[in-house]
N, C-alpha and C positions, 0 to 999 in steps of 0.2 A: 402525542406524535408531533414532531416539529418539522413542518414541510420545508422550511428553509434549509435544513440539513440535507434533505434529499436533493434539493436544487443545487446546493454548493457541490456535493459529491458528483452529481451528474455533469454539471457544466464545466467544472475544472478538467475532468477527463475529456469531455467532448471538445472543448476549445483547445486543450492541449494537443489532441489529435489533429484538429483542423489547422493548427499552426504549421503543419508540414507544408501547406500551400502558400504560406507567407514567408517562412524562413528557409532560405536556400541552402544555408550551411547546417548540415545535420549534426555538426559537432558544436553547436551553440554553447558558448561559455555560460550564458544565463541559465540554460537548462541544467548544466552541471552544478551550478551554484544552488539552484532550487533543490536539486537532488541531494546535495550535501546537507543543506539546511533541514530538509524534511527527514533525512536519515537520522541526523542527530536528535531532532525533535521527537521522532518516533521512539528512538532508543530511550531517551529521558522519560517520556511519558509511560513507556512500558515498565521501567524500573520504579518510577515514583507513584504510578497510579494503578496500572493493570495488575501487576504482580501482587501488591498488597491486597487489592480487592479479591483476587482469585483465592488467596490464602485465608481470607476472612470467613469462608464458608465452613460447613461441618465436614466437608470431604477434603480438607487441605492436605492430608497425608498422600493423596493420590495425584495432586495437581502437578507435581514435578514430572510424573510419568507422561502426562498429557502435553506438558511443555516440550519434553524431548520428542514426543510424537510429532508435534507441530514443526519443530526444528528439522527433523528428518523428512517430513512431508514436503517442506519447502525445498530441500536439497533434491528430492525426487521430482518436484514440479519443474525445477530449473533444468533438468535434463531435456525437457520438452520446450520450455519457454526461452531457452538460451540467454537467460538473464535480462530479458526485456523489462521485467518489473523493476529493475533498478537501472533502467535507462540505456542498456546496451543495444547498440544497433549493429546488426550483422548484414553483410551483403549476401543477397540471395540472387543467383544468376538465372535460375530456371523461370522462364516466363509463365505466368498464370498457375504456378504451383501454389496452392493455398496452404499456408503454414498452420495446419490443424493443431499440431502439438502446441505451438505458441499460443494460438487463440484459446484453446480449451483450458490450458493451464493458467493463462493470464486471467481468464474469466473466473475460474475457481478461486484463484488467489485474491482477486478483487472482492468477490462475494464474501470470503472469510474475513477480509480486512474491514468490511462494513459492519461486522457483527458486534464489536465492542462498543459501538456507538449507543447501544441501548442503555448502557450504564454510564454514559458520558455527560453527567449532569452539569459539569462546569465548562463544557464545550472545549475541553483540552485536546481531544483527539481529532475532531472533525477537520480542522485546518491542516494538521499534519498529514492525515490520510489523503485529503484532497490534493494537497501540493505534491505528494508522492506520486499521485496518478497522472500528473501533467507530463513528466518525462517518460513515464511508462506508455501513455497513449501516443506520445510523439514518436517513440521508438517503434511501436506497433504500426502506426500510419506510415512511417518511413519504409518499413519492410514491405507493406502492401504496395506502396508506390514503386519501389524497386522491382516488385514482381509484376509491374505493368497493369495493376488494377485500375479500372475507371474511377473517376471521382465519386460517382454514386456508390460504387462498391466500397471504397475506402470509408465514406461517410456512414454507410450501413454498419460496417464492422466496428467502427469507432463508437457508434451509438450503442451497439450491443455491449461493448466493453464498459461504456459509461453507465449503463443500467445496472451492472452487476453489484457494485458497492451499495447503492441504495436498496437493491433487493436483499442483500445480506443484512443491512440495517433493519429492514422491515421484518425479515425472518427472525432476527434476534429479539426484536421488540415482542413479537408473538411468543417467542420462547421464554423470555424473562418474566412476562406477566401471566404465563400459564395458559394463554389462549390456544396454544397447541397442546392438546391434552396430554398430561403426564410427562411433559418434557422439561418442566422447570428445574427439577433436580440435576439435570445434565448441563445447565447453563455454564457453571464454573468450569466444567471439564472442557466444554467447547472453547471457553475463554483461554484455557491452558494451551490448547492447540494454536489459537490465534497468537498468544504470547510467544510461543516457539517460532512461529512464522515471522513475527515482528523482530524478534531478536536476530534471526538469521538475516533478514533483509537489511536491517539497520546496521548491523556490524559489517556486512559485506560492503555496503556503501561507504562506511567510515574507514575500513581498512584496505579497500582497493587503492593501491598506490599508483603513482605515475611511473614512468619508465625508470626514473632515478630513485624510486622507492621513497620519495619524500612527498609530503602534502604541501602544496603551494599555499602562499599566504591567504589568498582569497578563499580557498576551500577551508582553511583553518578558521578564518573569520566566520564563514557560513556555518560551520560546525559549532563554534562557540556561541553564535547567535541563536542557533536552534536549541541548544541546551539551556541558554539563558532564558529564552522565552518560556520554555517548559517549567523552569524553576520559578519564574515570576508568577505563572498561572498556578503553580503548586502552592506557593505561600499566600497568594491572593485569595485562594479558596479556603484558607484558614487551617491548613495543615501545619503541624509543628514538627 
């Protein structure tokens, strides 16, 4: 178990959320570029790393079904999260109405995203997932602030969200090494669900267009950089 991964996952989300108190403009261009980079990176890692791993097991005939389940699950979660996991910030005008749907679906999403890290020997995924949670946490904090939550309340719920990905990582470690009795054979199926979620999230980020249906140059550069970094890691790890 690598403690530094838990810390990176937690603090990226935590400080991403706290940034709401420092950044007055909730349409920050930097956050959008981080989102584009992480979306492209997650897509590339899913294609280069997660999908081949999932299909390397003895149950590969069934993996496609679980990828579809994950894809549909993310569509379902977004009915409640309103797209916060890919940085969407929506105005909520009702004071002190807690966004339960957003919070629960976002936490479940983060928990599932932490799970592939158990098989992340080359540290290809950790940074993509961590970066992806920065704009998600920022969007969540923005919604809480708009709903007139006190600073202590915002910090509490951001902390809760930040804990979820490390918790998913810990759970998958237990799953993959068999310390959760009898669950090891199901690891690749769970990974199939996570792959489906990653494919939905990353393609949504990549294909969401601006008003004129064009990707601007900075977003295109961020996307190309994300894919390039994933490819560098792929070849550096000795893949052919």
